C-alpha positions as CSV (number, residue, x, y, z in Angstrom):
1,M,83.3,-32.5,122.1
2,S,81.2,-30.7,119.4
3,N,80.1,-27.1,119.6
4,T,76.5,-28.3,119.8
5,T,77.3,-30.3,122.9
6,T,79.1,-27.4,124.5
7,R,76.3,-25.0,123.9
8,T,73.8,-27.5,125.4
9,G,75.9,-27.9,128.5
10,Q,76.2,-24.1,128.9
11,A,72.5,-23.6,128.5
12,A,71.7,-26.3,131.2
13,A,74.2,-24.7,133.6
14,A,72.6,-21.3,133.0
15,A,69.1,-22.7,133.7
16,V,70.3,-24.2,137.0
17,M,71.8,-20.9,138.1
18,I,68.6,-19.0,137.3
19,L,66.6,-21.4,139.4
20,A,69.1,-21.0,142.3
21,L,68.9,-17.2,142.1
22,A,65.1,-17.2,141.9
23,A,64.8,-19.5,145.0
24,C,67.0,-17.2,147.0
25,G,65.1,-14.1,146.0
26,T,68.1,-12.6,144.2
27,M,66.9,-12.6,140.6
28,P,68.0,-9.3,139.1
29,T,65.1,-6.9,138.0
30,N,67.1,-5.6,135.0
31,P,68.5,-7.7,132.2
32,P,72.3,-8.2,132.4
33,D,72.9,-6.0,129.3
34,A,70.7,-3.1,130.5
35,K,72.6,0.2,130.6
36,A,71.8,3.1,133.0
37,P,70.4,6.1,131.2
38,T,73.1,8.7,130.4
39,K,72.7,12.2,131.8
40,P,71.8,14.7,129.1
41,T,74.4,17.3,128.3
42,V,73.3,20.9,129.1
43,P,74.8,23.6,127.0
44,A,77.0,26.2,128.9
45,D,74.6,29.0,128.0
46,S,71.6,27.3,129.5
47,A,72.9,26.7,132.9
48,N,69.9,28.4,134.4
49,A,67.4,26.5,132.3
50,P,65.2,23.9,134.1
51,A,66.7,20.4,134.3
52,P,65.5,18.0,131.7
53,T,62.8,15.6,132.8
54,S,63.8,11.9,132.6
55,T,61.5,9.8,130.4
56,T,63.1,6.5,131.4
57,P,60.2,4.1,132.4
58,S,60.3,2.3,135.7
59,L,61.9,-1.2,135.5
60,T,60.3,-2.3,138.8
61,P,57.9,-5.2,138.0
62,P,54.5,-5.2,139.5
63,T,53.7,-7.7,142.2
64,Y,50.9,-10.3,142.1
65,P,48.3,-10.2,145.0
66,T,49.0,-12.5,148.0
67,G,46.5,-15.1,149.2
68,K,44.3,-14.9,152.3
69,A,45.0,-16.0,155.8
70,G,44.1,-19.6,156.7
71,I,45.4,-23.1,157.3
72,P,46.1,-25.2,154.2
73,R,44.5,-28.6,153.8
74,G,46.6,-31.7,154.1
75,P,49.0,-33.0,156.8
76,L,51.3,-30.3,158.2
77,P,54.0,-30.4,160.9
78,N,53.3,-28.8,164.2
79,P,56.1,-26.3,164.9
80,A,55.8,-27.0,168.7
81,R,56.6,-30.7,168.1
82,V,59.4,-30.4,165.5
83,N,62.7,-31.1,167.2
84,G,64.7,-27.9,166.6
85,Q,67.9,-29.7,167.7
86,D,67.6,-32.1,164.8
87,P,68.6,-30.4,161.5
88,D,66.9,-33.1,159.4
89,A,63.6,-32.7,161.2
90,V,63.7,-28.9,160.6
91,V,64.5,-29.3,156.9
92,V,61.7,-31.8,156.4
93,A,59.2,-29.6,158.2
94,A,60.2,-26.5,156.2
95,L,60.0,-28.2,152.8
96,T,56.7,-29.9,153.7
97,V,55.2,-26.5,154.4
98,M,56.8,-24.8,151.4
99,Y,55.2,-27.3,149.1
100,A,51.8,-27.5,150.9
101,M,49.8,-25.2,148.5
102,D,46.1,-24.7,148.8
103,T,44.1,-23.0,146.0
104,A,41.3,-22.3,148.5
105,I,43.5,-19.7,150.2
106,D,46.6,-19.2,148.0
107,T,46.8,-17.1,144.9
108,T,50.3,-18.4,144.0
109,P,52.7,-21.0,145.3
110,H,54.6,-18.1,146.9
111,D,51.9,-18.0,149.7
112,A,52.9,-21.5,150.8
113,T,56.6,-20.6,150.8
114,V,56.2,-17.8,153.3
115,R,54.2,-20.0,155.7
116,A,57.5,-21.9,156.4
117,A,58.7,-18.9,158.4
118,P,58.7,-20.7,161.8
119,Y,61.5,-23.0,160.5
120,L,63.5,-20.3,158.8
121,T,66.0,-17.7,160.0
122,P,64.4,-14.3,160.3
123,A,66.6,-12.9,157.5
124,Y,65.6,-15.7,155.1
125,A,62.0,-15.5,156.0
126,D,62.0,-11.8,155.2
127,Q,63.9,-12.4,152.0
128,L,61.2,-14.8,150.8
129,K,58.4,-12.6,151.9
130,D,59.8,-9.7,149.9
131,H,60.3,-11.8,146.8
132,Q,56.7,-11.3,145.5
133,P,55.8,-13.0,142.2
134,A,55.4,-10.5,139.3
135,M,52.9,-12.5,137.3
136,A,50.1,-15.1,137.7
137,P,51.0,-18.8,138.0
138,G,50.7,-21.0,134.9
139,A,48.2,-23.4,133.4
140,Q,48.8,-26.1,136.0
141,W,47.8,-23.8,138.8
142,Q,44.7,-22.8,137.0
143,T,43.7,-26.4,136.6
144,W,44.3,-27.0,140.3
145,T,42.1,-24.0,141.1
146,A,39.3,-25.3,138.9
147,H,39.4,-28.5,140.9
148,H,39.7,-26.6,144.3
149,A,42.9,-28.6,144.8
150,Y,45.6,-28.6,147.5
151,T,49.0,-30.3,147.4
152,T,51.0,-32.7,149.6
153,A,54.7,-33.2,149.4
154,T,56.9,-36.2,149.9
155,I,60.4,-35.2,151.2
156,T,63.1,-37.9,151.0
157,P,66.8,-37.7,151.8
158,A,69.2,-37.5,148.9
159,E,72.7,-38.9,149.2
160,D,75.4,-36.3,149.1
161,P,78.9,-37.8,149.6
162,G,80.5,-34.4,149.3
163,R,78.4,-32.7,151.9
164,P,80.5,-30.7,154.5
165,S,80.5,-32.0,158.0
166,D,78.2,-30.3,160.5
167,T,79.6,-27.7,162.8
168,P,78.1,-26.5,166.1
169,T,76.4,-23.6,164.1
170,T,76.2,-24.8,160.4
171,A,74.7,-27.8,158.7
172,Y,73.9,-28.8,155.1
173,R,71.3,-31.2,153.9
174,Q,70.0,-32.5,150.5
175,Y,66.4,-33.7,149.9
176,T,64.3,-34.7,147.0
177,I,60.8,-33.3,146.7
178,T,57.8,-34.7,144.9
179,T,54.3,-33.0,145.0
180,T,50.8,-34.3,144.3
181,A,47.7,-32.2,143.9
182,H,44.3,-33.4,145.3
183,G,41.0,-32.0,144.2
184,D,37.6,-32.0,146.1
185,D,36.1,-33.8,143.1
186,G,38.5,-36.8,143.3
187,Y,41.0,-35.1,140.9
188,T,44.6,-36.1,141.4
189,D,47.7,-34.7,139.7
190,P,51.0,-36.5,140.7
191,A,53.0,-34.2,138.4
192,G,53.3,-31.3,140.8
193,P,56.6,-29.4,141.4
194,T,59.6,-31.7,141.9
195,G,63.3,-31.1,142.5
196,T,66.3,-31.6,144.7
197,A,66.7,-29.1,147.6
198,F,70.1,-28.1,148.8
199,V,69.6,-26.6,152.2
200,E,71.8,-24.7,154.6
201,L,70.9,-24.4,158.3
202,T,72.4,-22.2,160.9
203,R,71.9,-21.6,164.6
204,T,73.5,-19.9,167.6
205,D,75.4,-22.1,170.0
206,G,72.9,-24.5,171.5
207,G,69.9,-22.9,169.8
208,P,67.4,-24.5,167.5
209,W,68.4,-25.1,163.9
210,R,66.8,-22.8,161.3
211,V,66.9,-22.9,157.5
212,A,69.1,-20.1,156.1
213,T,68.9,-20.9,152.4
214,V,67.2,-23.3,150.0
215,Q,68.2,-23.9,146.4
216,V,66.0,-26.2,144.4
217,R,67.4,-27.8,141.2
């Protein structure tokens, strides 16, 4: 295998890992090679002098404003009618809501993600809510906004022969996602976000299934 092929494979693997970390809200705020500022050395004869003031800038990124309350357009599952005892039904409902974006009420795709809270574990719902975007969405979102568009998602099962067997309290599922945007003016964009979602669900004995993690690749 050539060095070029090896470097290409490593770069692809790194990209997948970054997507997984971002989906779970665990993307580090500092670059891996960032070093903590060293403490200035104070001469022995200046022990009573005022402590030096740190000039290290804050590395905490700003957050982008959230959208406004409202119900997105397009077909959505009814939480009261989703069978919580069926892990597949819960996954499909959660992913459908996560990818149901509406530029009339949302400022970023993140607003759609947090609406899936009824199908998530409380811990995962809080994690997603706290993972606020630090910048505005890209050109595609701006185009959708210009057309006053909303999105619908198609969620289909993906074969996973190596999937662990379900236990009474843990289940794993794999689904593919395709997204289409629809504008008020007849605009359609079938090239919305796509990917394969690797989902872990948990529950207490006999309780409803809830999504504990989603990694999209």
